[in-house]
Legacy VTK file of the C-alpha trace (Angstrom):
# vtk DataFile Version 3.0
C-alpha trace
ASCII
DATASET POLYDATA
POINTS 281 float
-24.746 -15.529 33.625
-28.609 -15.569 33.975
-30.605 -18.048 31.658
-34.334 -18.214 31.342
-35.786 -21.519 32.377
-37.690 -21.870 29.071
-39.967 -25.050 28.650
-38.080 -26.953 25.862
-40.085 -29.900 25.222
-43.191 -31.804 26.674
-41.261 -33.629 29.201
-40.012 -30.442 30.585
-43.612 -29.203 30.583
-44.715 -32.259 32.443
-42.024 -32.027 35.102
-42.653 -28.246 35.692
-46.289 -28.807 35.869
-45.629 -31.562 38.721
-43.510 -29.065 40.614
-46.153 -26.458 40.371
-48.953 -28.836 41.712
-46.492 -29.749 44.605
-46.019 -26.007 45.539
-49.432 -25.379 45.345
-50.442 -28.280 47.552
-47.912 -27.599 50.234
-48.780 -23.754 50.169
-52.380 -24.668 50.627
-51.745 -26.966 53.399
-49.581 -24.539 55.316
-52.169 -21.951 54.600
-54.834 -24.183 56.296
-52.780 -24.655 59.377
-51.941 -21.046 59.827
-55.665 -20.260 59.460
-56.460 -22.836 62.109
-53.678 -21.329 64.282
-54.897 -17.859 63.785
-58.405 -18.824 64.878
-57.454 -21.011 67.746
-54.104 -19.838 68.951
-54.594 -16.107 69.268
-52.537 -15.753 72.459
-49.647 -17.360 70.768
-49.939 -14.823 67.936
-49.995 -11.752 70.378
-46.973 -13.201 72.279
-45.012 -13.608 69.142
-45.830 -10.070 67.991
-44.538 -8.755 71.185
-41.454 -10.955 71.235
-40.470 -9.607 67.679
-41.898 -6.222 67.689
-39.925 -5.248 70.726
-36.658 -5.680 68.862
-37.573 -2.913 66.214
-36.415 -0.328 68.477
-32.834 -1.518 68.504
-32.454 -0.942 64.822
-32.724 2.219 62.698
-36.451 2.677 61.820
-35.429 3.647 58.369
-34.375 0.096 57.729
-37.614 -1.415 58.592
-39.705 1.454 56.774
-37.319 0.732 53.601
-37.664 -3.020 53.791
-41.597 -2.575 54.061
-41.896 -0.330 51.101
-40.393 -3.174 49.067
-43.481 -5.191 49.427
-45.579 -2.191 47.911
-46.534 -3.806 44.488
-45.881 -0.407 42.797
-42.552 -0.135 43.859
-41.382 -3.902 43.707
-42.898 -4.870 40.458
-41.015 -2.023 38.428
-37.860 -3.307 39.926
-38.426 -6.733 37.986
-37.747 -4.865 34.722
-33.985 -5.726 35.184
-35.206 -9.138 33.833
-37.163 -8.006 30.895
-34.277 -8.599 28.528
-32.596 -11.694 29.690
-35.974 -13.556 31.267
-39.166 -11.677 30.316
-41.086 -14.824 31.817
-39.990 -13.593 34.969
-41.715 -10.205 34.794
-44.999 -11.650 33.253
-45.152 -14.506 35.742
-45.154 -11.792 38.618
-47.433 -9.376 36.768
-49.970 -12.475 36.087
-49.718 -13.484 39.923
-51.891 -10.512 40.510
-55.372 -12.038 39.913
-54.914 -15.068 42.048
-52.760 -13.292 44.850
-55.301 -10.323 44.917
-58.432 -12.283 44.999
-57.240 -14.633 47.803
-55.849 -11.576 49.776
-59.377 -9.613 49.263
-61.353 -12.669 50.336
-59.288 -13.591 53.462
-58.992 -9.974 54.552
-62.883 -9.636 54.430
-63.644 -13.006 55.553
-61.712 -12.550 58.847
-61.693 -8.696 59.133
-58.962 -9.261 61.834
-57.880 -6.274 63.894
-54.531 -4.882 63.521
-51.832 -4.975 66.395
-52.592 -1.156 67.125
-56.299 -2.361 68.085
-55.190 -4.769 70.370
-56.538 -4.026 73.748
-53.673 -5.617 75.408
-50.960 -3.630 73.638
-48.798 -1.933 75.972
-45.523 -0.761 74.530
-45.644 -1.635 70.928
-43.510 0.071 68.262
-45.799 1.567 65.240
-43.735 3.115 62.393
-45.678 4.842 59.767
-49.578 4.951 59.626
-51.729 3.645 62.306
-53.647 0.796 60.454
-57.010 -0.752 61.481
-58.798 -3.745 60.305
-58.217 -6.421 57.459
-55.049 -7.514 59.015
-55.090 -11.159 57.688
-53.212 -11.776 55.560
-50.287 -9.181 55.045
-50.655 -7.852 51.542
-46.966 -6.554 51.292
-45.804 -10.102 52.108
-48.027 -11.534 49.279
-46.379 -9.317 46.822
-42.866 -10.116 48.172
-43.415 -13.987 47.916
-45.045 -13.762 44.630
-42.266 -11.781 43.222
-39.669 -14.208 44.882
-41.579 -17.277 43.499
-41.400 -15.641 39.842
-37.828 -14.940 40.127
-36.599 -18.365 41.644
-38.627 -20.523 39.558
-37.744 -18.868 36.146
-34.272 -17.967 36.043
-30.868 -20.031 36.509
-27.212 -19.691 36.630
-24.756 -22.110 35.111
-23.130 -22.419 38.419
-25.266 -24.267 40.430
-23.691 -23.266 43.802
-24.314 -19.599 42.804
-27.887 -20.724 41.651
-28.649 -22.027 45.222
-27.191 -18.835 46.885
-29.055 -16.263 44.767
-32.490 -18.471 45.231
-31.908 -18.524 49.038
-30.949 -14.804 49.201
-34.171 -13.847 47.359
-36.381 -15.975 49.565
-34.518 -14.609 52.685
-35.173 -10.932 51.488
-38.703 -11.789 50.950
-38.873 -13.034 54.582
-37.312 -9.740 55.771
-39.845 -7.773 53.983
-42.591 -9.939 55.888
-40.633 -9.568 58.946
-40.746 -5.770 58.686
-44.515 -5.860 58.737
-44.291 -6.965 62.247
-41.349 -4.497 63.105
-43.531 -1.608 61.868
-46.421 -2.711 63.919
-48.955 -3.132 60.863
-49.353 -6.918 61.126
-49.333 -10.116 63.306
-46.838 -12.882 62.684
-49.731 -15.112 61.593
-50.518 -12.634 58.926
-47.106 -12.590 57.421
-47.004 -16.305 57.465
-50.287 -16.462 55.690
-49.091 -13.836 53.236
-46.195 -15.831 52.387
-48.389 -18.783 51.387
-50.960 -16.803 49.451
-47.909 -15.033 47.706
-46.357 -18.379 46.833
-49.540 -19.530 45.480
-50.110 -16.465 43.426
-46.538 -16.698 42.188
-47.258 -20.186 41.002
-50.447 -19.408 39.342
-48.594 -16.566 37.300
-46.164 -18.880 36.212
-48.835 -21.466 34.991
-50.589 -18.242 33.262
-47.299 -17.128 31.740
-46.951 -20.614 30.138
-50.218 -20.489 28.877
-50.080 -17.068 27.329
-46.329 -17.433 26.202
-47.082 -16.526 22.495
-48.751 -13.509 23.786
-46.129 -11.908 25.941
-43.188 -13.151 23.829
-44.265 -10.428 21.308
-41.570 -7.548 21.629
-44.404 -4.890 21.456
-46.222 -6.362 24.553
-42.770 -6.351 26.381
-42.192 -2.839 25.301
-45.480 -1.649 26.577
-45.271 -3.530 29.674
-41.819 -2.031 30.468
-42.928 1.442 29.771
-45.979 1.186 31.964
-43.983 -0.198 34.958
-41.469 2.393 34.442
-43.951 5.116 34.455
-45.211 3.720 37.710
-41.790 3.900 39.368
-41.624 7.545 38.074
-44.732 8.461 39.459
-43.841 7.022 42.934
-41.189 9.777 43.023
-43.931 12.378 43.269
-46.401 10.664 45.460
-46.598 10.630 49.297
-45.417 7.021 50.528
-46.904 5.680 53.708
-43.497 5.075 55.291
-41.659 8.329 54.764
-38.532 7.127 56.569
-38.086 4.538 53.935
-38.219 6.896 50.939
-34.877 5.431 49.668
-36.660 2.467 48.434
-38.667 4.436 46.110
-35.336 5.801 44.508
-33.844 2.312 44.318
-36.998 1.243 42.546
-36.839 4.006 40.012
-32.886 3.494 39.610
-33.438 -0.255 38.738
-36.418 0.008 36.568
-34.718 2.745 34.577
-31.587 0.405 34.353
-33.790 -2.372 33.143
-35.267 -0.086 30.578
-31.891 1.032 29.261
-30.548 -2.427 29.087
-33.721 -3.661 27.175
-33.661 -0.988 24.615
-30.017 -0.811 24.408
-29.923 -4.494 23.349
-32.765 -4.254 21.192
-30.875 -1.822 18.974
-28.468 -4.452 18.331
-31.399 -6.359 16.814
-33.374 -3.812 14.989
-35.512 -6.532 13.196
-36.922 -7.333 16.964
-37.957 -3.637 17.587
-41.577 -3.039 17.108
-42.332 0.082 19.100
-39.766 2.413 18.346
LINES 1 282
281 0 1 2 3 4 5 6 7 8 9 10 11 12 13 14 15 16 17 18 19 20 21 22 23 24 25 26 27 28 29 30 31 32 33 34 35 36 37 38 39 40 41 42 43 44 45 46 47 48 49 50 51 52 53 54 55 56 57 58 59 60 61 62 63 64 65 66 67 68 69 70 71 72 73 74 75 76 77 78 79 80 81 82 83 84 85 86 87 88 89 90 91 92 93 94 95 96 97 98 99 100 101 102 103 104 105 106 107 108 109 110 111 112 113 114 115 116 117 118 119 120 121 122 123 124 125 126 127 128 129 130 131 132 133 134 135 136 137 138 139 140 141 142 143 144 145 146 147 148 149 150 151 152 153 154 155 156 157 158 159 160 161 162 163 164 165 166 167 168 169 170 171 172 173 174 175 176 177 178 179 180 181 182 183 184 185 186 187 188 189 190 191 192 193 194 195 196 197 198 199 200 201 202 203 204 205 206 207 208 209 210 211 212 213 214 215 216 217 218 219 220 221 222 223 224 225 226 227 228 229 230 231 232 233 234 235 236 237 238 239 240 241 242 243 244 245 246 247 248 249 250 251 252 253 254 255 256 257 258 259 260 261 262 263 264 265 266 267 268 269 270 271 272 273 274 275 276 277 278 279 280
């Protein structure tokens, strides 16, 4: 059984704020280290890319394309609707992670304007799946999205069974790592881009949690939850008709639509059980 991690009293708020500060501090330190490595150890970055990317040819490209599409915000965010009924804080923490995560991403991309692997003059036999991207490589936006969502989920839900809790948390984190890895496998990003994206995504996720706490009175309103749910579902529906960058991973689009639809059905089904809480329909 999943239960939302609600702040029940001032002590819980203090402990949670302490955890937030710790996560932000560690993420920023790691980000600084990665930026330093990105500037001073470019050959290592290139060697790591070659060593990782060459293994992509041994696995069905549909797997890497599907994984990389999970890092698309318009595809991943609607999937979080599965949590709207049991833990709406998870959904709003992810949505509210966009401002900080997005701003950091834009700033770093334009500050470094790093070339993509496809632009590397030393590239010989690299595998590129999907579009050939150029410029603004650092950090990886898809990885930012994956880790922001992972942070929101891991930090807001819990299971009564603590072993299951740890297993789920580790599984979600590993899945986010595979999304990041897929960016190297499809030839879109360098390893340092992915590592930086993970840090920025986690910082964004923590910022989303902080904002969700500050705006709790706002998003706890049923009508706000309903509007958010419908908007995200419409995004997943729209994805069915647009041309995605990685056509071999189109199954991900259908997975996103199916899970977002399931989330909508569950939300409104249980809302009918409590008609006094329904404000939109």
